[in-house]
Every structure is written in structure tokens, then in C-alpha cells.
N, C-alpha and C positions, 0 to 999 in steps of 0.2 A: 736482782739487786742484793749485795750480800750485808747483810746487818743493816737493813731499813725498817726494821719493824714498830720499834715505836722510839720517836724522835722528839725535838725541840726545836723551834725558831729560835735565831738568835739576830731577832728584829728589834727595829729602833736603836739599833747601833749604827753599823754602817750604810743605812738604808731608812729611809723616813727620818733623818735628822733634822734638826733646826738651823743647824749650821755646820757645814764643812770643816770639821776643827779636827786635825790629825791628832794633837796634843791630847783631847778632851777623849776620843777614840782610843789612845792608847790605854787611858784610866780605867776606862768603863768595862773591857773587858780583856782577860790575860789567859794564860794556860789554866788558871787555877778555875776558871768557870768550865773550861773544857772538863778537866778533871772531877768539877763539882756534878756536874750532870750525867759522868758516866758513873759516880757514885752513886747517883740516886738510882739509875737501873734506866737511863735514854741509853740507845744503842748507836743513836746517829744526832748531826746537828746539820738544819738546814738553815742555809746562810745567805739571807737576802743582802744584795749589795745592789749602790745606785751610780750609775753610769758615771756622774762627777767625780766618784771616787779614783776611777782609773783613769779619765781623760779627760782634756779641757774643750770647750767647746771650740776653741781656734784649731785644734788638731786632734780630730776623732779618732787616728787612726794610731796614736803612738802612747803606749800606756806611762802612767808617770811612776816613775820607782818607788817613791813613800806611796802609793795610794794602793798600787796592786802587793807590798808588801802585805798588806792585812789580810788578803787571801793568801799568800804563802805563809804566813804564819797557823792559820787556822789550817792549811793542808798538813803541816807539820806537826801541831798541837794535837789534832785529832788521831792523826796514825802512831804518834806515839802512846798515846791514850788508848787505844785500842777501838776507837770511836768512827765511825764513816762519816763522812762529810757529801752534802749536797750543796752546791753554788748556784744560786738562784738570781738571775738577773731580774730587780724588782723594779728598777726603773731605767728604761732602755732609752737610747736617743731617739727621740720623734716619738715615744709613748710612754705613760704614766697611766694606770688604770684609772687615776681621780679625774683626769684631764681632759674627761669627752668633749668632743667639739673641737680641740685645740691640738691633737697628734696630727702627726704627720707620717709615721712608719709605714704605714700600707699605702700613701699615696706618692712616695717620694723614694726610687728607686736608690739615689744615695744613701737615704737614711738607713735602707735593707742593705746595702753592701757594708756601711759602717756595724751594723748588728751582726753580720755572719762574720765581718773582721774581728769582732770580739771575743767571738765562740771560737775562731779558728786558731785565735792567739791567745785564748786560755788551754787549747786542746793541746796545741803546740809545746807550751809551756808545761802541763802537767800530764804529758805522755807517757811519761815513766811511773806514774801512778797507777796502783792497782785496780781492782774491782770495788773497793770502799770508797772509792772519790764516782760522784754522778754531776750530771750537768740538770739545771733545770732552766729550758732557753728563757722565759720570760713568766713572770710571776700570773698577771690575769689579763685577760683581753675582755673588757667590759660590754663592748658593742658586739650584738648578734650580727650584724652586717659585715663586720670585720672577720669572721669565721673563717670565709673561704681565703682571703688574703692571708690571712695567719697562717693557717694549715699551709698553702703553697711557701712562704717565708720559712714556714719550720721543716718542711721538705728538704728547701735549698739548704738551708744552715745543718740540719743532719748529713746531706750528702758530701758538706764541703769538712765538718768534723770527721767523717770517716775514712778522709782521704788521708788522715791522721792517725784517728785510733779508731780500730775496727771493731773495738768491743766496750768502748766507753757506755755506760748507763746513760741513756738521756732521755728527760722528761718533758713532755706537753700535754696542757690539756684544750680544751675548748673554749668557748665564748659564756658570755655573761659571768663573768668573775670566776673562771674555772666553774660553774655549775654541773653536780653530779646530774644534772639531766640533761646535760649538753655531751655527755660520754658518747652516746650511742650516733652522733653527727661527726664524729671522730673516724676518717677513713684509718685500717689497720696495717700497717706498714710488714713487709717480709722483712723483718730486724727484730730477733730476738732481744735486743739491748734497747729497746725502745717502751718506755714505761706510760703511761697512761694517766694523766693527773687530773684531780678536783679538788675542791677546797670545800669546806662543809660547815657552815653556821645555820643550820637551820633547827626550828623557826626562828627567822631574824628577829621578830619582833618577841622572842626571848634570848637570844644569844647577843644582842645588840642592845637590847634596853637602855634609856636614858644615855644613848651613845649619842656624844655631840655632833659627830659627822655624819650621822644619820637621820635625814628630816623628820621621817616621823617619829623613830624611838626618841630625838631630840623633843618631840612636841609634845608625846602624849606623854600624862602625867601619872600613867597607871601601870603598878608593878605585875608581871609575870610571875607566876609560880610554873615549874615542872616535879611531876607530871599534872596536868589541870587541863580543864577547858578553859578557852580564851574568855576571859571575863567578860560577864555584862558592861563592867565598868568601860572595857576597852572596846568594845563595841559600838557604844554608846558615843565614845570620843570619835571615833570614825564615822557615824552619823552625823555630828554637831560637826565635823570638820571633811565635809565631801570630796574636798582636793585629795583625800587619801585613800577613797574607795576602791580606786584601781588596784590600788597596792595589796589592799585588805583583802580584794575576794577571795583570794586564794586560800583564805584563812577559816572563810565563812563555813560553820559547820565543821571546823577539824578542832579534835584534841591534842593539846601538846602533850604528847608522851611517845614513850618507845615506841608504838604502832607508828607512830608516823615517822620516826628515824628510820625504822624498818624497812618501810617502805620504800623510802630515798636510796639507802644505802643497799637495798637488792639489786638498783640498779648497777651498782658497781659489779658488783655478785656475778648478777646476769652477762656484764659486758665480760667479765674475764673467763666465765665459764665458755661463752658462745665463739669467743675467739683465742682462747687459749693462751692469753696475756697477763699481765700484772697490770693492776690499778694500784695509784697511791695517793693517799689524801695530804697533801703539801701544807693547810693550814685546817685547824678549826679550833675552837673554844668557845667560852660564854664571858662576856663582859664583867667585872668585878661588882659592877653596880647592881648585878639581877641578886635574889636572893643567894645566900650563900648556899642552904641547904637545898634548893634548887639546882644552882648550877651544878653541886656534886652528883647529886640525881644523875644530870643531863649527861656528865662527862662520865659515870660509870655506864649508862647505858650504851651512849655512842663507843666506849671502849668496847664493852662485851661485843658489840654487831660488828666493829673493825677485826677483832680478835674470830669472830664466829667465822668471817669470810676472808680471813689471813690476807687483811689489806692493811700496809705499810703507811704511817701517817705521823705527823711533825705536831704539836700542839703550840698554836699562838700565845703565848710567847715567852720567853727566858724574862727578859727584861723588860719591866713595866709595859706602857700604853694600854692599862686596864685590863690587862689577862694576865699579867707577870707572875713569874713563881720565884723570882730574886730582886730584892732593892740595893742596888749596887751602893748607893750613898750611906745606906745602914749597914750595907754587908752582911743582910739577913735573909733568909729564906722567909717566904712569905705563906706559902700554899703546901704544908708539907702532906695534909690529907689528899689534897690532887693530886700531887706526885704520885705518891701509894697507889693511886686509881689505874692512871692513866699509862705507867710503866709497867703494866702485867700486860705479858703478850701470851700468845696459843704457843 
């Protein structure tokens, strides 16, 4: 992939929104935002988008002009700014990572046809674009039991895209929320334009501490520093709340430090070396309720490791969501020190 070393997600905009509101979307992000992240030192944008932006449930095969215009704009804005773009289908018809138990994509052939249709329409629409545009087929597959059907669907989708664009870079990952630990479960394609994706938020008890959407982190009253041992208070909390014991088992005796990150990311480096392919980290970050100095320490270490292994990545997130670098309502940069750290590349 060209110019996909250090990027930022434009999440919490046309994905994970509280309301599908085109007028509000127009206010939230403009060409100036692309120019801003370029000037900060990012070389690409990962653009999460949700399927209702593009199609209605009553007609899943026809793009709405007012919705696809947002993708068209980002393609134009990034190209004009000299920034690369990764289109990420964050919520697909029939599948969203937080809807475990209610998804139908891997059990319904019609939904799979819709999925392939969305990507072939985008491939056709942007077939004249160069190698600074890439496709991220599906944000995250949560359930490990869906790994095989997901791989089969990804391979069908790649084949359909290849009938239109033989050299478009296409990215997909494994299961368990694109865990780095699942990379070695992916078959390696005979295709130099396939890139293998993972997301990285480990240790989750540090990166998501006090996050309202994470049950154990929401419940746990103890702050975790980095680098540091997992605290006795944290272990005591688990002991007092045995429903979290299985979640915590992996952290027993673990130190929350660079060595932990290095062991994890070595798996991506080994996968690259073994197969002669590229890996890419589509999301990483630390929630802003973590101690700020510890967030900075974690981001510095993970950036160093990405660079050591020549792994491209995109921070979560540019706008808000507890991870943001910019406050669009106040029109102010919120994390200048973090920006300086994470935009360093090899």
C-alpha cells in the first residue's frame, strides 16, 4: 500500500452516529479536517462508514446519491491533499460487531450477495483511482465461530472486486474483533494486493479503563497505570466479583508494560516474515479516562513497536468517542503531544 504508514480514523462521524443526519455530517467534517491531519503528519485516513449511509433497508442494492457523496468527497479531498484513504465498512447489512447473537450476514445468502454488491459498486465507482485508495472489507468480526464463513465471504468479495480492479489493495482480518492473536488463522492469498488487518487495544484493562461500553471496565473502580504491574486493588476487585474471573485470567501475573506489547506485536511481525506479506493495524488507542501520562507512555511504546516492524496503522480516533484528537464543536486540537508521538514513522 502507498502512504499507509501512520493514519487516523475518521470514526464517530458517518459511522457509530446517534442519528443518520446528513446536514449534521456536513458540519462535522470538511476538507479542512483532511488538510489538518495531513499538516499534523498523518499520511492517510481510515474512513469508517455504516451501510445506512449508502442504502435503505427497503432497497439494499441501490446507493443513495446523498449518502455516497460523502465517500466521493473524501476520495477527492484526500487525493487533493496528497493523503491516502482507506474505506472501512464499519456496519454491514446483516453484521455489526456489537450485535452478537443478532447478526445474519454469515447465515443468509441474500445478505452476502448484498455485501458483495456494495463492494463491487464501490470498486466500479472508484476503479480510476490510484494506489492511494484501499478497501477494508469489514470492520470487525467478533465471534470466533464465524471465522471460517467470514474468510469464505471475504474471498468471494475479493474475487468480485478483482473482476473490476486487479490491483486495488484490499484489507481484511480475522475474528475476535480483529485480534492480533488471530492473524495466523488467516489463509494467505496468492495476491500481492491483500493486506492482513488487526486491531490493537491490549491490555484492554488499561486501554479501555472506565469505558461505559465495556462491562468489566465500567464496573471496575481502579485506575491502571502504564507501565506498571496490574494492581492489587484490581486483582482484589476481580476476586470480589467472580463473574469477571475468566476475563481476568489472562492478566494474572502479567505486567502492563512494553514487553507485553512487544510479545503481542511480534505475532504480526512473524506473520509478515513467514509469508512475505503486509500486516496493518486498522485501530489502536487508549481511552482518555486513563491517566494521561500513562496513555502517552503506551502510545509511545506501541508507536515504536509498529515502526520497528514496519507496520502501518491508524489511530482511533480523530473526532471524540473518548479517543479524539480534535473537538469539532470547539474547533480545537485536544492532544498535540499525542499527535507528535504517533506521527513518527520508520
